[in-house]
C-alpha positions as CSV (number, residue, x, y, z in Angstrom):
1,M,270.7,89.2,99.3
2,K,272.6,86.9,101.1
3,Y,275.4,85.6,99.4
4,L,277.1,81.3,101.2
5,C,280.6,82.2,101.4
6,L,283.0,79.0,101.1
7,A,286.8,79.3,102.6
8,Y,289.1,76.7,100.4
9,Y,292.4,75.6,101.2
10,N,294.7,73.4,99.8
11,P,294.9,70.0,102.4
12,D,298.8,68.9,101.0
13,K,300.2,72.8,100.6
14,F,298.6,73.1,104.5
15,A,300.2,70.0,105.4
16,A,303.6,70.6,104.8
17,M,303.6,74.0,106.4
18,A,305.9,73.7,109.9
19,P,304.3,73.8,112.8
20,A,305.6,77.5,113.4
21,D,304.2,79.2,110.4
22,V,300.7,77.7,110.8
23,Q,300.7,78.8,113.8
24,A,301.6,82.1,112.9
25,L,299.0,82.0,109.6
26,V,296.6,80.7,112.0
27,S,297.0,83.7,115.0
28,Q,295.9,86.4,112.2
29,C,292.5,85.1,111.6
30,P,290.7,86.3,115.0
31,A,291.6,89.8,114.0
32,K,290.7,89.1,110.9
33,D,287.9,87.3,111.7
34,A,286.9,90.2,114.4
35,E,286.4,93.1,111.1
36,L,284.2,91.2,109.7
37,K,281.4,90.2,112.5
38,A,281.8,94.2,113.2
39,T,279.9,95.6,109.7
40,G,276.5,93.1,111.4
41,Q,276.9,91.4,108.8
42,L,277.6,88.3,109.0
43,V,275.3,85.6,109.1
44,V,276.7,82.8,110.6
45,S,280.2,81.6,109.9
46,A,281.8,78.0,110.6
47,S,285.2,76.0,110.5
48,L,284.2,72.3,108.8
49,G,286.8,68.9,109.9
50,G,289.4,67.5,107.6
51,P,289.0,65.2,104.5
52,Q,289.0,62.6,106.7
53,A,285.9,63.3,107.7
54,A,283.9,63.7,105.3
55,F,280.9,61.6,103.4
56,A,279.0,62.2,100.9
57,L,275.6,60.9,99.6
58,R,274.4,60.4,96.3
59,P,271.7,58.7,94.8
60,R,272.4,55.3,92.6
61,D,269.9,53.1,91.1
62,G,266.7,54.3,93.9
63,K,268.8,54.5,97.2
64,T,271.0,56.5,98.8
65,Q,274.1,55.7,99.0
66,V,276.7,57.2,101.0
67,T,280.6,57.1,100.4
68,D,283.8,58.2,102.5
69,G,285.8,61.5,101.8
70,P,285.0,64.5,99.9
71,Y,282.7,65.1,97.9
72,A,284.2,65.9,94.5
73,E,287.7,65.4,93.5
74,A,290.1,68.3,93.5
75,K,293.1,69.7,94.9
76,E,290.7,72.6,97.6
77,M,289.0,71.5,100.1
78,V,286.0,74.1,101.6
79,G,287.6,74.4,104.8
80,G,284.6,76.2,106.2
81,F,282.0,78.5,105.4
82,F,280.0,82.0,106.2
83,I,276.9,83.7,105.6
84,I,277.0,87.2,104.8
85,E,274.1,90.3,103.6
86,A,274.7,92.5,101.1
87,A,272.9,95.2,99.3
88,D,275.2,94.0,95.8
89,K,277.7,92.3,94.2
90,D,280.1,95.2,94.8
91,E,279.5,95.0,98.7
92,A,279.5,91.1,98.8
93,V,283.2,91.1,97.6
94,R,283.6,94.0,100.0
95,L,282.3,92.2,102.8
96,A,283.7,89.2,101.6
97,S,287.3,90.2,101.7
98,L,287.7,91.0,104.9
99,H,287.6,87.2,106.2
100,P,290.6,86.0,105.9
101,A,290.6,83.8,103.5
102,A,290.4,85.8,100.6
103,T,293.5,87.7,102.1
104,L,296.0,85.7,103.9
105,G,297.3,82.0,103.4
106,E,298.0,82.5,99.4
107,R,300.5,79.5,99.6
108,V,298.0,77.1,101.5
109,G,295.5,78.0,98.4
110,W,293.5,79.9,100.5
111,G,290.3,81.1,98.6
112,I,286.8,81.6,98.9
113,E,283.7,81.2,96.3
114,V,280.7,83.5,96.6
115,H,277.8,82.2,96.2
116,P,274.3,84.8,95.6
117,I,271.3,82.4,97.6
118,G,268.3,82.1,95.9
119,F,266.5,80.7,98.9
120,F,267.3,81.1,103.2
121,E,265.5,79.8,105.5
122,M,266.6,79.1,109.2
123,T,265.2,76.8,111.3
124,P,263.0,77.7,114.4
125,G,265.1,76.4,117.6
126,K,268.0,75.3,116.3
């Protein structure tokens, strides 16, 4: 089974950090990312642009309405995502816990939300 893992952070807390503290935190990420990649069960991994770059599409009066900003009001934002292949929930927890957002950055609100994927299709040539 595949699982979508959403990596969250708190933009306000992150922005309040001193640049040296940000660098100290994010410099730990490549080694943690390598652990997850080494499992061979990472399907895809990506980071996302900040909330200022986000926009939302919603149906309104039979038309698509586009609005600036994140899709929902929240203190936390999705900062990245990854998809893993796991036999069951326990294995998904073990794999997702290798991601930096599961073990680092507590003071900036890092965390991971895991969703089982019911349908998954790769687009050829993409």
